[in-house]
C-alpha positions as CSV (number, residue, x, y, z in Angstrom):
1,M,-38.8,-76.3,-141.6
2,R,-37.7,-75.6,-144.5
3,T,-35.7,-78.6,-145.0
4,F,-38.8,-80.9,-144.3
5,G,-40.9,-78.4,-146.7
6,R,-38.1,-79.2,-149.6
7,T,-38.7,-82.9,-148.9
8,L,-42.4,-82.6,-149.0
9,R,-41.9,-80.8,-152.4
10,L,-40.0,-83.6,-153.5
11,A,-42.5,-86.2,-152.4
12,F,-45.1,-84.5,-154.3
13,R,-43.2,-83.8,-157.7
14,A,-41.6,-87.4,-157.9
15,T,-44.7,-88.7,-157.3
16,A,-46.4,-86.7,-159.4
17,Y,-43.9,-87.6,-162.4
18,L,-44.4,-91.3,-161.2
19,I,-47.9,-91.6,-161.8
20,V,-48.0,-89.5,-164.9
21,D,-44.8,-91.2,-166.9
22,I,-46.6,-94.5,-165.6
23,L,-49.6,-93.5,-167.6
24,R,-47.9,-92.4,-170.4
25,G,-45.6,-95.0,-170.7
26,R,-42.7,-93.0,-170.3
27,F,-41.6,-94.2,-167.1
28,P,-37.8,-95.5,-167.2
29,L,-38.9,-99.0,-166.1
30,R,-35.4,-100.3,-166.2
31,E,-33.6,-98.1,-164.0
32,A,-36.2,-99.2,-161.4
33,I,-35.8,-102.6,-162.2
34,V,-32.4,-102.4,-161.7
35,Q,-32.4,-100.4,-158.4
36,G,-34.8,-102.9,-157.3
37,W,-32.7,-105.9,-157.8
38,F,-29.9,-104.1,-156.1
39,F,-32.0,-103.4,-153.2
40,I,-33.0,-106.9,-152.8
41,S,-29.2,-107.8,-153.6
42,V,-28.1,-106.0,-150.6
43,S,-31.1,-106.6,-148.0
44,A,-31.9,-110.0,-148.5
45,V,-29.7,-112.2,-146.8
46,P,-29.6,-109.7,-143.9
47,A,-33.3,-109.6,-143.7
48,V,-32.8,-113.7,-143.1
49,L,-30.0,-113.1,-140.6
50,V,-32.5,-110.9,-138.3
51,A,-35.5,-112.5,-138.9
52,L,-34.4,-115.9,-137.8
53,P,-33.1,-114.6,-134.0
54,L,-36.4,-112.5,-133.8
55,G,-38.6,-115.6,-134.3
56,V,-36.2,-117.3,-131.6
57,V,-36.4,-114.7,-129.1
58,I,-40.0,-114.3,-129.5
59,A,-40.5,-117.9,-129.0
60,V,-38.5,-118.1,-125.9
61,Q,-39.8,-114.6,-124.2
62,V,-43.6,-115.8,-125.6
63,G,-43.2,-119.4,-124.5
64,S,-42.0,-118.4,-120.9
65,M,-44.9,-116.2,-120.5
66,T,-47.5,-118.8,-121.7
67,D,-46.0,-121.4,-119.9
68,N,-46.0,-119.7,-116.7
69,V,-50.2,-119.2,-117.2
70,G,-50.5,-122.7,-118.9
71,A,-51.5,-121.5,-122.1
72,N,-49.0,-122.9,-124.1
73,S,-51.2,-123.8,-126.9
74,M,-51.3,-119.7,-127.6
75,A,-47.4,-119.4,-128.3
76,G,-48.4,-119.2,-132.3
77,A,-51.1,-116.4,-131.7
78,V,-49.1,-114.3,-129.7
79,G,-45.8,-114.9,-132.0
80,G,-47.7,-114.7,-135.1
81,M,-49.6,-111.6,-134.0
82,G,-46.6,-109.9,-132.8
83,V,-44.2,-111.0,-135.9
84,M,-47.3,-109.9,-138.5
85,Q,-48.4,-106.3,-137.0
86,Q,-45.1,-104.9,-136.1
87,I,-41.9,-106.6,-135.8
88,A,-41.7,-107.6,-139.7
89,P,-42.5,-103.9,-141.3
90,L,-40.0,-102.4,-138.5
91,A,-37.4,-104.7,-139.0
92,A,-38.0,-104.4,-143.2
93,A,-37.7,-100.6,-142.5
94,L,-34.5,-100.7,-140.3
95,L,-32.9,-102.9,-143.7
96,I,-33.9,-100.7,-146.0
97,G,-33.2,-97.5,-144.4
98,G,-29.9,-99.1,-143.6
99,A,-28.8,-100.6,-146.7
100,G,-31.5,-99.2,-149.0
101,G,-31.5,-95.5,-147.7
102,S,-27.6,-95.3,-147.5
103,A,-27.4,-96.5,-151.3
104,I,-29.8,-93.8,-152.6
105,S,-28.1,-90.9,-150.8
106,A,-24.3,-92.2,-151.3
107,D,-25.4,-92.5,-155.2
108,L,-27.2,-89.1,-155.5
109,A,-24.7,-87.0,-153.3
110,S,-21.8,-88.5,-155.3
111,R,-23.7,-87.2,-158.4
112,T,-24.2,-84.0,-156.8
113,I,-20.8,-83.6,-155.7
114,R,-19.2,-84.1,-159.3
115,E,-22.0,-82.0,-160.7
116,E,-23.7,-84.7,-163.1
117,I,-27.0,-83.4,-161.3
118,D,-26.1,-80.3,-162.8
119,A,-25.5,-81.5,-166.0
120,L,-28.6,-83.3,-166.0
121,R,-30.6,-80.1,-165.3
122,T,-28.5,-78.3,-168.3
123,L,-30.0,-80.9,-170.7
124,G,-33.1,-80.4,-169.6
125,I,-33.7,-83.8,-168.2
126,D,-35.2,-83.8,-164.5
127,P,-33.3,-85.4,-161.8
128,Q,-36.4,-86.1,-160.0
129,R,-38.3,-87.4,-162.6
130,R,-35.0,-89.5,-163.9
131,L,-33.4,-90.8,-160.8
132,V,-35.6,-90.3,-157.8
133,S,-39.0,-91.7,-159.2
134,P,-37.5,-95.1,-160.2
135,R,-35.8,-95.5,-156.8
136,I,-39.7,-94.5,-155.3
137,L,-41.3,-96.8,-157.0
138,A,-38.3,-99.8,-156.0
139,M,-38.0,-99.0,-152.7
140,A,-42.1,-99.3,-152.3
141,V,-42.1,-102.7,-154.1
142,V,-39.2,-104.3,-152.4
143,A,-40.1,-103.2,-148.8
144,P,-43.3,-105.8,-148.6
145,M,-41.2,-108.4,-150.0
146,L,-38.6,-108.0,-147.3
147,S,-41.4,-107.9,-144.8
148,V,-42.9,-111.1,-146.3
149,L,-39.7,-113.0,-146.1
150,I,-39.1,-111.5,-142.6
151,I,-42.8,-113.4,-141.8
152,L,-41.9,-116.4,-142.9
153,M,-38.5,-116.9,-141.6
154,S,-39.6,-115.4,-138.0
155,I,-42.4,-117.8,-137.7
156,V,-40.3,-121.4,-139.2
157,A,-38.0,-120.3,-136.4
158,S,-40.5,-119.5,-133.6
159,F,-42.3,-122.7,-134.5
160,A,-39.2,-124.8,-134.2
161,V,-38.3,-123.4,-131.1
162,A,-42.0,-123.8,-129.6
163,S,-42.4,-127.2,-131.0
164,L,-38.7,-128.8,-130.1
165,G,-37.8,-126.9,-127.3
166,Q,-40.8,-126.0,-125.3
167,G,-42.9,-128.9,-126.1
168,V,-45.8,-127.5,-128.1
169,A,-47.9,-129.4,-130.1
170,P,-47.4,-128.5,-133.8
171,G,-51.1,-128.7,-134.4
172,S,-51.7,-126.4,-131.4
173,Y,-49.0,-123.5,-132.5
174,W,-50.6,-123.6,-135.9
175,L,-54.4,-123.2,-134.8
176,S,-54.0,-120.7,-132.7
177,F,-52.0,-118.6,-135.0
178,G,-54.8,-119.5,-137.8
179,S,-57.4,-118.2,-135.3
180,F,-55.9,-115.0,-134.4
181,A,-53.7,-113.8,-137.1
182,S,-55.9,-112.5,-140.4
183,T,-55.4,-111.1,-143.7
184,T,-56.1,-107.9,-142.2
185,D,-52.8,-108.1,-140.5
186,L,-50.9,-109.0,-143.5
187,L,-52.5,-106.2,-145.3
188,V,-51.8,-103.8,-142.6
189,C,-48.3,-105.1,-142.6
190,L,-47.6,-104.9,-146.4
191,F,-49.0,-101.4,-146.5
192,K,-46.7,-100.2,-143.7
193,A,-43.6,-101.9,-145.5
194,A,-44.9,-100.0,-148.7
195,V,-45.0,-96.9,-146.7
196,F,-41.9,-97.2,-145.1
197,G,-40.1,-98.2,-148.5
198,Y,-41.5,-94.7,-149.8
199,V,-40.4,-92.4,-146.8
200,V,-36.8,-93.9,-146.8
201,A,-36.6,-93.4,-150.4
202,I,-38.0,-89.6,-150.4
203,I,-35.8,-88.8,-147.8
204,S,-32.5,-90.3,-148.7
205,S,-33.1,-88.7,-152.1
206,Q,-33.8,-85.5,-150.6
207,R,-30.1,-85.7,-148.7
208,G,-28.4,-86.8,-151.4
209,L,-29.3,-84.2,-154.1
210,E,-28.1,-81.5,-151.6
211,A,-25.2,-83.0,-150.4
212,K,-22.0,-80.7,-150.6
213,G,-18.6,-80.2,-149.1
214,G,-16.8,-82.9,-151.1
215,P,-16.0,-86.4,-149.9
216,K,-17.0,-85.5,-146.4
217,G,-20.4,-84.1,-147.7
218,V,-21.5,-87.5,-149.1
219,A,-20.6,-88.9,-145.6
220,D,-22.8,-86.9,-144.0
221,S,-25.8,-87.2,-146.7
222,V,-25.7,-91.0,-145.9
223,N,-25.4,-90.4,-142.1
224,A,-28.4,-88.1,-142.2
225,A,-30.5,-90.0,-144.8
226,V,-30.3,-93.4,-142.7
227,V,-30.8,-91.8,-139.0
228,L,-33.8,-89.6,-140.3
229,S,-35.2,-92.5,-142.3
230,I,-35.4,-94.9,-139.4
231,I,-36.8,-92.1,-136.7
232,A,-39.4,-91.1,-139.9
233,C,-40.4,-94.5,-140.2
234,M,-41.0,-94.9,-135.9
235,V,-43.0,-91.9,-136.1
236,V,-45.1,-93.1,-139.1
237,N,-45.4,-96.5,-137.7
238,L,-47.1,-95.1,-134.2
239,F,-49.6,-93.0,-136.5
240,I,-50.4,-95.8,-138.8
241,T,-50.8,-98.2,-136.0
242,Q,-53.1,-95.6,-134.2
243,V,-55.6,-95.6,-137.0
244,V,-55.7,-99.5,-137.9
245,L,-56.6,-100.0,-134.1
246,M,-59.1,-97.2,-134.3
247,F,-61.1,-98.9,-137.6
248,V,-59.6,-102.8,-136.9
249,P,-59.7,-103.3,-133.7
250,M,-57.5,-106.3,-132.0
251,R,-59.4,-109.6,-132.2
252,F,-59.4,-111.8,-129.0
253,L,-61.7,-114.4,-130.2
């Protein structure tokens, strides 16, 4: 509970610094851009490599089910809704938790072990304002971008398998996809991804700033950051999904 409390305090203070510094024009934008580019560079290719097999698996499973009930034309609707509502944001969470989160934790933990964080505090520089806030913004921006990339690649792979391998008419696929998938689904997906990025950045930063014990402490910090980030994203996804279904019921027509 104490660790959870420290994490909430870090989230509150870093978010407050982020908002105040942006309004005052003092936000370290260059640091955020550098971190964002790094997150994209380590996550973009894995996102494509993850999205393509997911799209193929979805097409095979959905195609088999719709073929049994004689509804091949609905393959686009089922695949599109599944990818946009759940698969894309969760896949983005796994990628940013494994690649981006580990990078944040390793960087901050190394600085903590080398006493660079203490040196910043001695100079009157708050590490939460200078180091954590830019990483929060970068991660919250990159995560939705990854989710859009995953949606695009998954749907393209699913369409290719459905049209070329399962005999689904291309027009029927896109018609069913457009009839059921909506802008609301895309907005919910982007919101989920942004929240996941925020959660990953907070947890990874907290574990990095509290690292201790030399190189072993850095390794333990990275391991804890990745595991806790992914678990937290799963729990948050369950909560957001339940809230969305309460206010935006799933459409069937």
